[in-house]
C-alpha positions as CSV (number, residue, x, y, z in Angstrom):
1,M,8.8,-29.8,17.9
2,L,7.6,-29.8,14.3
3,K,4.2,-28.6,15.5
4,F,5.9,-25.7,17.2
5,F,7.7,-24.6,14.0
6,K,4.5,-25.1,12.0
7,R,2.7,-22.8,14.5
8,K,5.3,-20.1,14.1
9,E,5.0,-20.3,10.4
10,D,1.3,-20.0,10.6
11,V,1.7,-16.9,12.9
12,F,3.8,-15.0,10.4
13,Q,1.6,-16.0,7.5
14,K,-1.5,-14.9,9.4
15,L,0.0,-11.5,10.4
16,I,1.2,-10.8,6.8
17,E,-2.2,-11.7,5.4
18,Q,-3.8,-9.5,8.0
19,Q,-1.6,-6.6,7.0
20,A,-2.4,-7.0,3.4
21,S,-6.2,-7.3,4.1
22,I,-6.1,-4.1,6.1
23,T,-4.2,-2.4,3.3
24,Y,-6.8,-3.3,0.8
25,E,-9.6,-2.1,3.1
26,A,-7.7,1.2,3.6
27,L,-7.3,1.8,-0.1
28,R,-11.0,1.2,-0.6
29,L,-11.6,3.9,2.0
30,L,-9.2,6.2,0.2
31,V,-11.2,5.8,-3.0
32,K,-14.4,6.4,-1.0
33,Y,-12.9,9.6,0.5
34,L,-11.9,10.9,-2.9
35,E,-15.4,10.3,-4.2
36,T,-17.1,11.9,-1.2
37,Q,-14.6,13.9,0.9
38,D,-16.6,12.8,3.9
39,P,-14.8,13.5,7.2
40,N,-16.2,10.3,8.6
41,V,-14.5,8.3,5.9
42,A,-11.2,10.1,6.7
43,E,-11.6,9.1,10.3
44,E,-12.2,5.4,9.3
45,L,-9.0,5.5,7.2
46,S,-7.1,6.9,10.1
47,M,-8.3,4.1,12.3
48,K,-7.2,1.6,9.7
49,E,-3.8,3.0,9.7
50,K,-3.6,2.6,13.5
51,E,-4.9,-1.0,13.1
52,A,-2.2,-1.7,10.5
53,D,0.5,-0.3,12.8
54,E,-0.6,-2.5,15.6
55,V,-0.4,-5.7,13.5
56,R,3.1,-4.7,12.3
57,R,4.2,-4.2,15.9
58,I,3.0,-7.6,16.8
59,L,4.8,-9.1,13.7
60,I,8.0,-7.4,14.6
61,D,7.8,-8.6,18.2
62,E,7.2,-12.2,16.9
63,L,10.2,-11.8,14.6
64,N,12.4,-10.7,17.5
65,R,11.4,-13.8,19.5
66,T,11.6,-16.4,16.8
67,F,14.8,-18.2,15.5
68,V,13.1,-20.1,12.6
69,T,10.9,-18.3,10.2
70,P,8.9,-19.6,7.1
71,F,11.1,-17.5,4.9
72,D,14.0,-15.1,5.3
73,R,13.7,-12.7,8.2
74,E,14.8,-9.8,6.0
75,D,12.0,-10.7,3.5
76,I,9.4,-10.9,6.2
77,F,10.5,-7.5,7.6
78,S,10.7,-5.9,4.1
79,L,7.4,-7.2,3.0
80,S,5.7,-6.1,6.2
81,R,7.2,-2.6,6.0
82,S,6.3,-2.1,2.4
83,I,2.7,-3.1,3.0
84,D,2.5,-0.9,6.0
85,D,3.9,2.0,4.1
86,I,1.1,1.8,1.5
87,V,-1.5,2.4,4.3
88,D,0.6,5.2,5.7
89,Y,0.7,7.0,2.4
90,A,-3.1,6.5,1.9
91,D,-3.7,8.1,5.3
92,T,-1.2,10.9,4.7
93,T,-2.8,11.6,1.3
94,V,-6.1,12.4,3.1
95,M,-4.4,14.3,5.8
96,E,-2.6,16.5,3.3
97,M,-5.9,17.1,1.5
98,V,-7.6,18.2,4.7
99,I,-4.8,20.4,5.9
100,L,-4.2,22.0,2.5
101,K,-7.9,22.1,1.6
102,V,-7.4,20.3,-1.6
103,K,-10.3,19.0,-3.6
104,A,-10.2,15.6,-5.3
105,T,-9.4,15.5,-9.0
106,P,-10.1,12.9,-11.6
107,Y,-6.4,12.1,-11.6
108,M,-6.4,11.5,-7.9
109,L,-9.4,9.2,-8.2
110,R,-7.8,7.2,-11.1
111,M,-4.5,6.8,-9.1
112,A,-6.4,5.7,-6.0
113,N,-8.5,3.1,-7.9
114,L,-5.4,1.7,-9.4
115,L,-3.7,1.5,-6.0
116,K,-6.8,-0.2,-4.6
117,D,-6.6,-2.9,-7.4
118,A,-2.9,-3.3,-6.7
119,A,-3.5,-3.8,-3.0
120,Y,-6.1,-6.4,-3.9
121,E,-3.4,-8.3,-6.0
122,I,-0.9,-8.0,-3.2
123,W,-3.3,-9.4,-0.7
124,H,-4.1,-12.4,-2.9
125,A,-0.3,-12.9,-3.6
126,V,0.4,-13.1,0.1
127,Q,-2.5,-15.6,0.6
128,R,-1.1,-17.9,-2.1
129,L,2.6,-17.8,-0.9
130,P,2.5,-21.0,1.3
131,T,0.8,-23.4,-1.1
132,H,0.7,-21.9,-4.6
133,P,3.9,-19.7,-5.0
134,N,3.6,-19.5,-8.7
135,V,0.1,-18.1,-8.4
136,A,1.5,-15.6,-5.9
137,T,4.0,-14.5,-8.5
138,D,1.2,-13.9,-11.0
139,H,-0.6,-11.7,-8.5
140,A,2.6,-9.8,-7.8
141,Q,3.2,-9.2,-11.5
142,R,-0.3,-7.8,-11.8
143,A,0.3,-5.5,-8.9
144,K,3.5,-4.2,-10.5
145,A,1.6,-3.6,-13.8
146,L,-1.0,-1.6,-11.9
147,E,1.6,0.4,-10.0
148,N,3.3,1.3,-13.3
149,R,-0.1,2.7,-14.5
150,V,-0.3,4.8,-11.3
151,E,3.1,6.4,-12.2
152,A,1.8,7.0,-15.8
153,V,-1.3,8.8,-14.4
154,Y,1.0,10.7,-11.9
155,R,3.1,12.1,-14.8
156,E,0.0,13.0,-16.8
157,A,-1.4,14.8,-13.7
158,V,1.7,16.8,-13.1
159,A,2.1,17.7,-16.7
160,D,-1.5,19.0,-16.7
161,L,-1.0,20.8,-13.4
162,F,1.9,22.8,-14.7
163,S,0.6,23.4,-18.1
164,G,-0.5,27.0,-17.6
165,P,-0.1,28.9,-14.3
166,E,-2.0,32.1,-14.3
167,D,-1.1,33.9,-11.1
168,I,0.5,33.4,-7.7
169,H,-2.7,32.0,-6.3
170,H,-2.8,29.4,-9.1
171,V,0.8,28.5,-8.4
172,V,0.1,28.0,-4.7
173,E,-2.8,25.7,-5.5
174,M,-0.7,23.8,-8.0
175,L,2.0,23.1,-5.4
176,K,-0.6,21.9,-2.9
177,M,-2.1,19.5,-5.5
178,R,1.3,18.2,-6.5
179,E,2.0,17.3,-2.9
180,V,-1.1,15.1,-2.8
181,Y,-0.1,13.5,-6.1
182,R,3.3,12.7,-4.7
183,H,1.8,10.9,-1.7
184,L,-0.2,8.7,-4.1
185,S,2.9,8.1,-6.2
186,N,4.9,7.1,-3.1
187,A,2.2,4.6,-2.2
188,A,2.7,3.1,-5.6
189,D,6.4,2.8,-5.0
190,R,5.8,0.9,-1.8
191,G,3.4,-1.4,-3.6
192,D,6.0,-2.1,-6.2
193,E,8.5,-2.9,-3.4
194,A,6.0,-5.4,-1.8
195,A,5.5,-7.1,-5.2
196,N,9.2,-7.4,-5.7
197,T,9.7,-8.9,-2.3
198,I,6.9,-11.5,-2.9
199,A,8.7,-12.4,-6.2
200,D,12.0,-12.8,-4.3
201,I,10.4,-15.0,-1.7
202,V,9.0,-17.3,-4.4
203,V,12.3,-17.6,-6.1
204,K,14.0,-18.6,-2.8
205,K,11.1,-21.1,-2.0
206,T,11.1,-22.9,-5.4
């Protein structure tokens, strides 16, 4: 019986780690796309988003069939959802850029690099949860600090964007770019939620 419960714990840990790993890979692809705007990279990112969705579906199915979980069911669900949302916003950022024909800006690249670094910290935080929860908290705090920097760059980008509209064409371009910035900012919000959930799990475990 103990082996059964241990196996279930391992299943959830493995799935959450897999989600976090895919998220980090997706953010690396986002940075690469902003550097190159290569359609092949956009397609790779889209495939990562589908891969992430599949892992989350499996996790939810396991959650629905399991009575005993390694930590609160709500926390597992919340952490999984937040991590998945980061990938979704990375993908929709690229989709919006393609649809709206928006070129990458230095602000977008700065935000994406910070998001990539935060995803790396979340991935490591998740890995450390079972055996080194205090280290997991350290990684979560680093992720939060990086997400705060994303928001600072977002405000800087929007201020610069609206500093001097010249004509209606310029206004339209500004609104398109702001939409892309908002997707990146939303990704940061979801990363912050994931870091908060990790911190909550650690408090409950220790």
